[in-house]
C-alpha positions in Angstrom: -6.0 -23.7 -20.5 -3.7 -23.6 -23.5 -1.7 -26.6 -24.7 0.3 -26.7 -28.0 0.7 -30.3 -29.2 3.4 -29.3 -31.6 5.9 -27.7 -29.2 4.5 -28.8 -25.9 4.0 -25.3 -24.5 1.4 -25.3 -21.7 -0.1 -22.5 -19.6 -3.5 -21.4 -18.2 -5.3 -19.6 -15.6 -7.8 -20.5 -12.8 -9.8 -18.5 -10.2 -7.7 -17.2 -7.4 -4.5 -17.0 -9.4 -2.6 -14.2 -11.1 -1.3 -14.1 -14.6 1.9 -16.2 -14.7 5.0 -15.4 -16.7 4.2 -18.1 -19.3 0.6 -16.9 -19.7 1.9 -13.3 -20.0 4.2 -14.4 -22.8 1.3 -16.2 -24.6 -1.0 -13.2 -24.3 1.7 -10.8 -25.7 2.3 -13.3 -28.6 -1.4 -13.1 -29.4 -1.1 -9.3 -29.5 -2.2 -8.2 -26.0 -0.8 -5.0 -24.7 1.6 -5.1 -21.7 -0.3 -2.4 -19.9 -3.6 -4.3 -20.3 -2.0 -7.4 -18.9 -0.6 -5.5 -15.9 -4.0 -3.8 -15.3 -5.7 -7.2 -15.2 -3.1 -8.5 -12.8 -3.7 -5.6 -10.5 -7.5 -6.3 -10.6 -6.8 -9.9 -9.7 -4.6 -8.8 -6.8 -7.4 -6.5 -5.5 -9.9 -9.3 -5.8 -7.7 -11.6 -3.8 -7.2 -8.7 -1.3 -11.0 -8.4 -0.7 -11.3 -12.2 -0.3 -8.5 -12.4 2.3 -10.0 -9.4 4.2 -13.4 -11.2 4.4 -11.6 -14.3 5.6 -9.7 -12.5 8.3 -12.8 -10.8 9.6 -14.7 -14.1 9.9 -11.9 -16.2 11.3 -12.1 -17.0 15.0 -8.8 -16.5 16.8 -8.2 -19.1 19.5 -7.4 -18.0 23.0 -3.6 -17.8 23.4 -2.1 -19.9 26.1 1.5 -19.3 26.9 3.4 -22.0 28.8 7.1 -21.1 28.4 9.1 -22.6 31.2 11.9 -20.9 33.2 15.4 -22.1 32.1 18.9 -21.6 33.2 21.5 -19.6 31.4 24.8 -21.3 30.5 27.1 -22.3 33.4 29.1 -19.5 34.9 27.0 -16.9 33.0 27.3 -13.4 34.6 25.9 -10.1 33.7 28.5 -7.8 32.2 27.4 -5.2 34.7 28.4 -7.5 37.6 31.9 -8.4 36.4 34.6 -7.3 38.7 37.5 -7.9 36.2 37.8 -7.7 32.4 40.0 -10.0 30.4 40.8 -9.9 26.7 37.7 -11.9 25.7 35.3 -9.8 27.8 37.0 -6.7 26.3 36.3 -8.1 22.8 32.6 -8.6 23.7 32.3 -5.1 25.0 34.0 -3.7 21.9 31.7 -5.7 19.6 28.5 -4.5 21.4 29.7 -0.9 21.3 30.6 -1.1 17.6 27.1 -2.2 16.8 25.6 0.3 19.3 23.9 -2.5 21.3 25.8 -2.1 24.5 23.1 -0.1 26.3 20.0 -1.9 24.9 20.0 -5.0 27.0 21.5 -6.7 30.1 24.1 -8.8 28.3 25.7 -11.8 29.8 29.0 -13.6 29.4 30.2 -17.1 30.3 33.7 -18.6 30.1 32.2 -22.2 30.0 33.6 -24.2 27.0 32.1 -23.1 23.6 30.3 -20.0 25.2 33.7 -18.3 25.9 33.7 -16.6 22.5 30.1 -15.5 22.6 27.9 -12.8 24.0 24.7 -14.0 25.6 21.3 -12.3 25.3 18.7 -13.7 27.8 15.1 -14.2 26.7 12.5 -13.1 29.3 8.8 -13.6 29.8 7.1 -12.0 32.8 10.6 -11.3 34.3 11.8 -14.9 34.1 14.5 -16.3 31.8 12.9 -18.6 29.3 15.7 -19.0 26.8 18.7 -17.2 25.3 20.8 -16.7 22.3 24.6 -16.7 22.3 26.2 -14.9 19.4 29.8 -15.3 18.3 31.8 -12.1 19.0 32.5 -10.6 15.6 32.8 -12.8 12.5 32.8 -16.6 12.8 36.2 -18.1 12.0 34.9 -20.8 9.6 31.8 -22.3 8.1 31.6 -25.0 10.7 31.2 -22.5 13.5 27.6 -21.5 14.1 27.1 -17.7 14.5 24.4 -18.3 17.1 23.6 -20.9 19.7 19.8 -20.5 20.3 17.8 -22.0 23.1 14.2 -20.9 22.3 11.0 -22.6 23.3 8.3 -23.3 20.7 6.5 -20.2 19.4 8.5 -17.9 21.6 8.1 -14.2 20.8 11.0 -12.1 22.1 10.5 -8.9 24.1 6.8 -9.3 24.9 7.3 -7.8 28.3 8.3 -4.4 26.8 5.1 -4.0 24.7 2.6 -3.0 27.4 3.1 0.7 26.9 3.6 0.6 23.2 1.2 2.0 20.6 2.9 0.1 17.8 4.4 -3.4 17.8 7.2 -3.6 15.4 7.9 -7.2 14.3 11.4 -8.2 13.2 13.2 -11.4 12.5 16.2 -11.1 14.8 16.3 -10.3 18.5 19.0 -7.6 18.0 16.7 -5.8 15.6 13.9 -5.9 18.2 16.3 -4.3 20.7 16.9 -1.4 18.3 13.2 -0.9 17.5 11.8 -1.7 20.9 9.6 -4.3 19.2 9.3 -8.1 19.1 11.2 -10.8 17.2 10.3 -14.2 16.1 13.9 -15.5 15.5 13.0 -16.5 11.9 11.6 -15.3 8.6 8.7 -17.7 9.2 6.1 -16.5 11.7 4.1 -19.4 13.1 0.3 -19.1 13.4 0.7 -19.3 17.2 3.3 -16.5 17.2 1.0 -14.4 15.1 -1.9 -15.1 17.5 0.3 -14.0 20.5 1.3 -10.8 18.7 -2.4 -10.1 17.8 -3.4 -10.7 21.4 -1.5 -7.5 22.4 -4.3 -5.6 20.7 -2.0 -3.0 19.2 -1.1 -1.8 15.7 1.4 -4.3 14.2 4.1 -3.3 11.8 6.4 -5.8 10.2 9.9 -4.7 9.2 11.4 -7.5 7.1 15.1 -8.1 6.4 16.2 -6.8 3.0 16.7 -10.3 1.4 14.7 -12.8 -0.5 13.9 -14.8 2.7 12.1 -11.7 4.1 9.2 -12.3 1.7 7.9 -15.1 3.9 7.4 -12.8 6.9 5.7 -10.3 4.6 3.3 -13.0 3.4 2.3 -13.7 7.0 1.7 -9.9 7.5 -0.6 -9.8 4.5 -2.6 -12.8 5.8 -3.0 -11.1 9.2 -3.8 -7.6 8.0 -0.6 -6.2 9.5 1.2 -3.2 8.1 4.6 -3.6 6.5 7.4 -1.0 6.5 9.9 -0.5 3.7 12.4 2.1 5.0 14.6 3.7 2.4 17.9 2.4 3.9 20.8 2.1 1.5 23.2 -0.8 2.0 21.5 -1.9 5.2 20.2 -5.4 5.5 18.3 -5.0 8.8 17.6 -2.6 11.7 20.9 -3.1 13.4 22.8 -2.1 10.2 20.5 0.9 9.9 21.2 2.0 13.5 24.9 1.8 12.9 24.6 4.0 9.8 21.8 6.4 10.8 21.3 6.2 14.5 18.5 4.6 16.5 16.0 7.5 16.5 16.2 7.9 12.7 15.9 4.1 12.2 12.7 3.8 14.2 11.2 7.0 12.8 11.9 5.8 9.2 10.1 2.5 10.0 7.0 4.4 11.2 7.0 6.8 8.3 7.1 4.1 5.6 4.3 1.7 6.6 1.9 0.3 4.0 -1.3 -1.5 4.6 -2.6 -2.2 1.1 -1.8 -5.9 0.3 -1.5 -5.0 -3.4 1.0 -2.3 -2.8 2.9 -4.5 -0.2 3.3 -7.3 -2.7 4.6 -4.9 -5.4 7.1 -3.2 -2.9 8.2 -6.6 -1.5 9.6 -7.6 -4.9 11.8 -4.5 -5.0 12.7 -4.5 -1.3 13.3 -8.2 -0.4 15.7 -9.5 -2.9 
């Protein structure tokens, strides 16, 4: 620990931590070379990596019990495939889905009931039953008071589990639309709960996390490191997520670029996350 009683500057280091910005500044003031400080930090990261690996291999994963109940879609909800007539709002929904290249990736629903009339509905399934849904505003929301999504999701739900039986990889994304693009699963947040992680691990497949390219995506990456999952950092320019990438590059290239840019070293993942998720 270092404490200057003249200026009040304090810093220090303890086992399990890396060199902080304040400690780095102090060491450089005392004449330490920047490359030496960086080398020590990398060694500390590797040490933490080995400790976490040991922890993961000795932890007992509890048996996963899934009890998601069947729910009803909004009143008057009908599959777009079953509609016999198309009005202006349904036409707008179809155009929105086509513009984002999502129209063929799910069985979309529409309801003219109250606040659902300006939204497109994506049902959530588990073992073939509807257990929730998300209703997205068609296009851009008109004001800050209007939520982009109405979400009915049961606790610890993992979207698109039914589609993972024949997969070799399980690609984990934040949003359900991203999961449609990749054929993977979604947790509907940047925070993956422990039970969601247990459910994903229970698939017994190689797990690859593809975070959104924003600061919030770092939280999902941290869970990936804790679980020993791979993390992908595709070289997409001006794309926040998988849906954006599909619009710009196409679905096949989007998925291929995810699989081609997977990293499993926690040290390298941490370094790349700072560049990617910001």
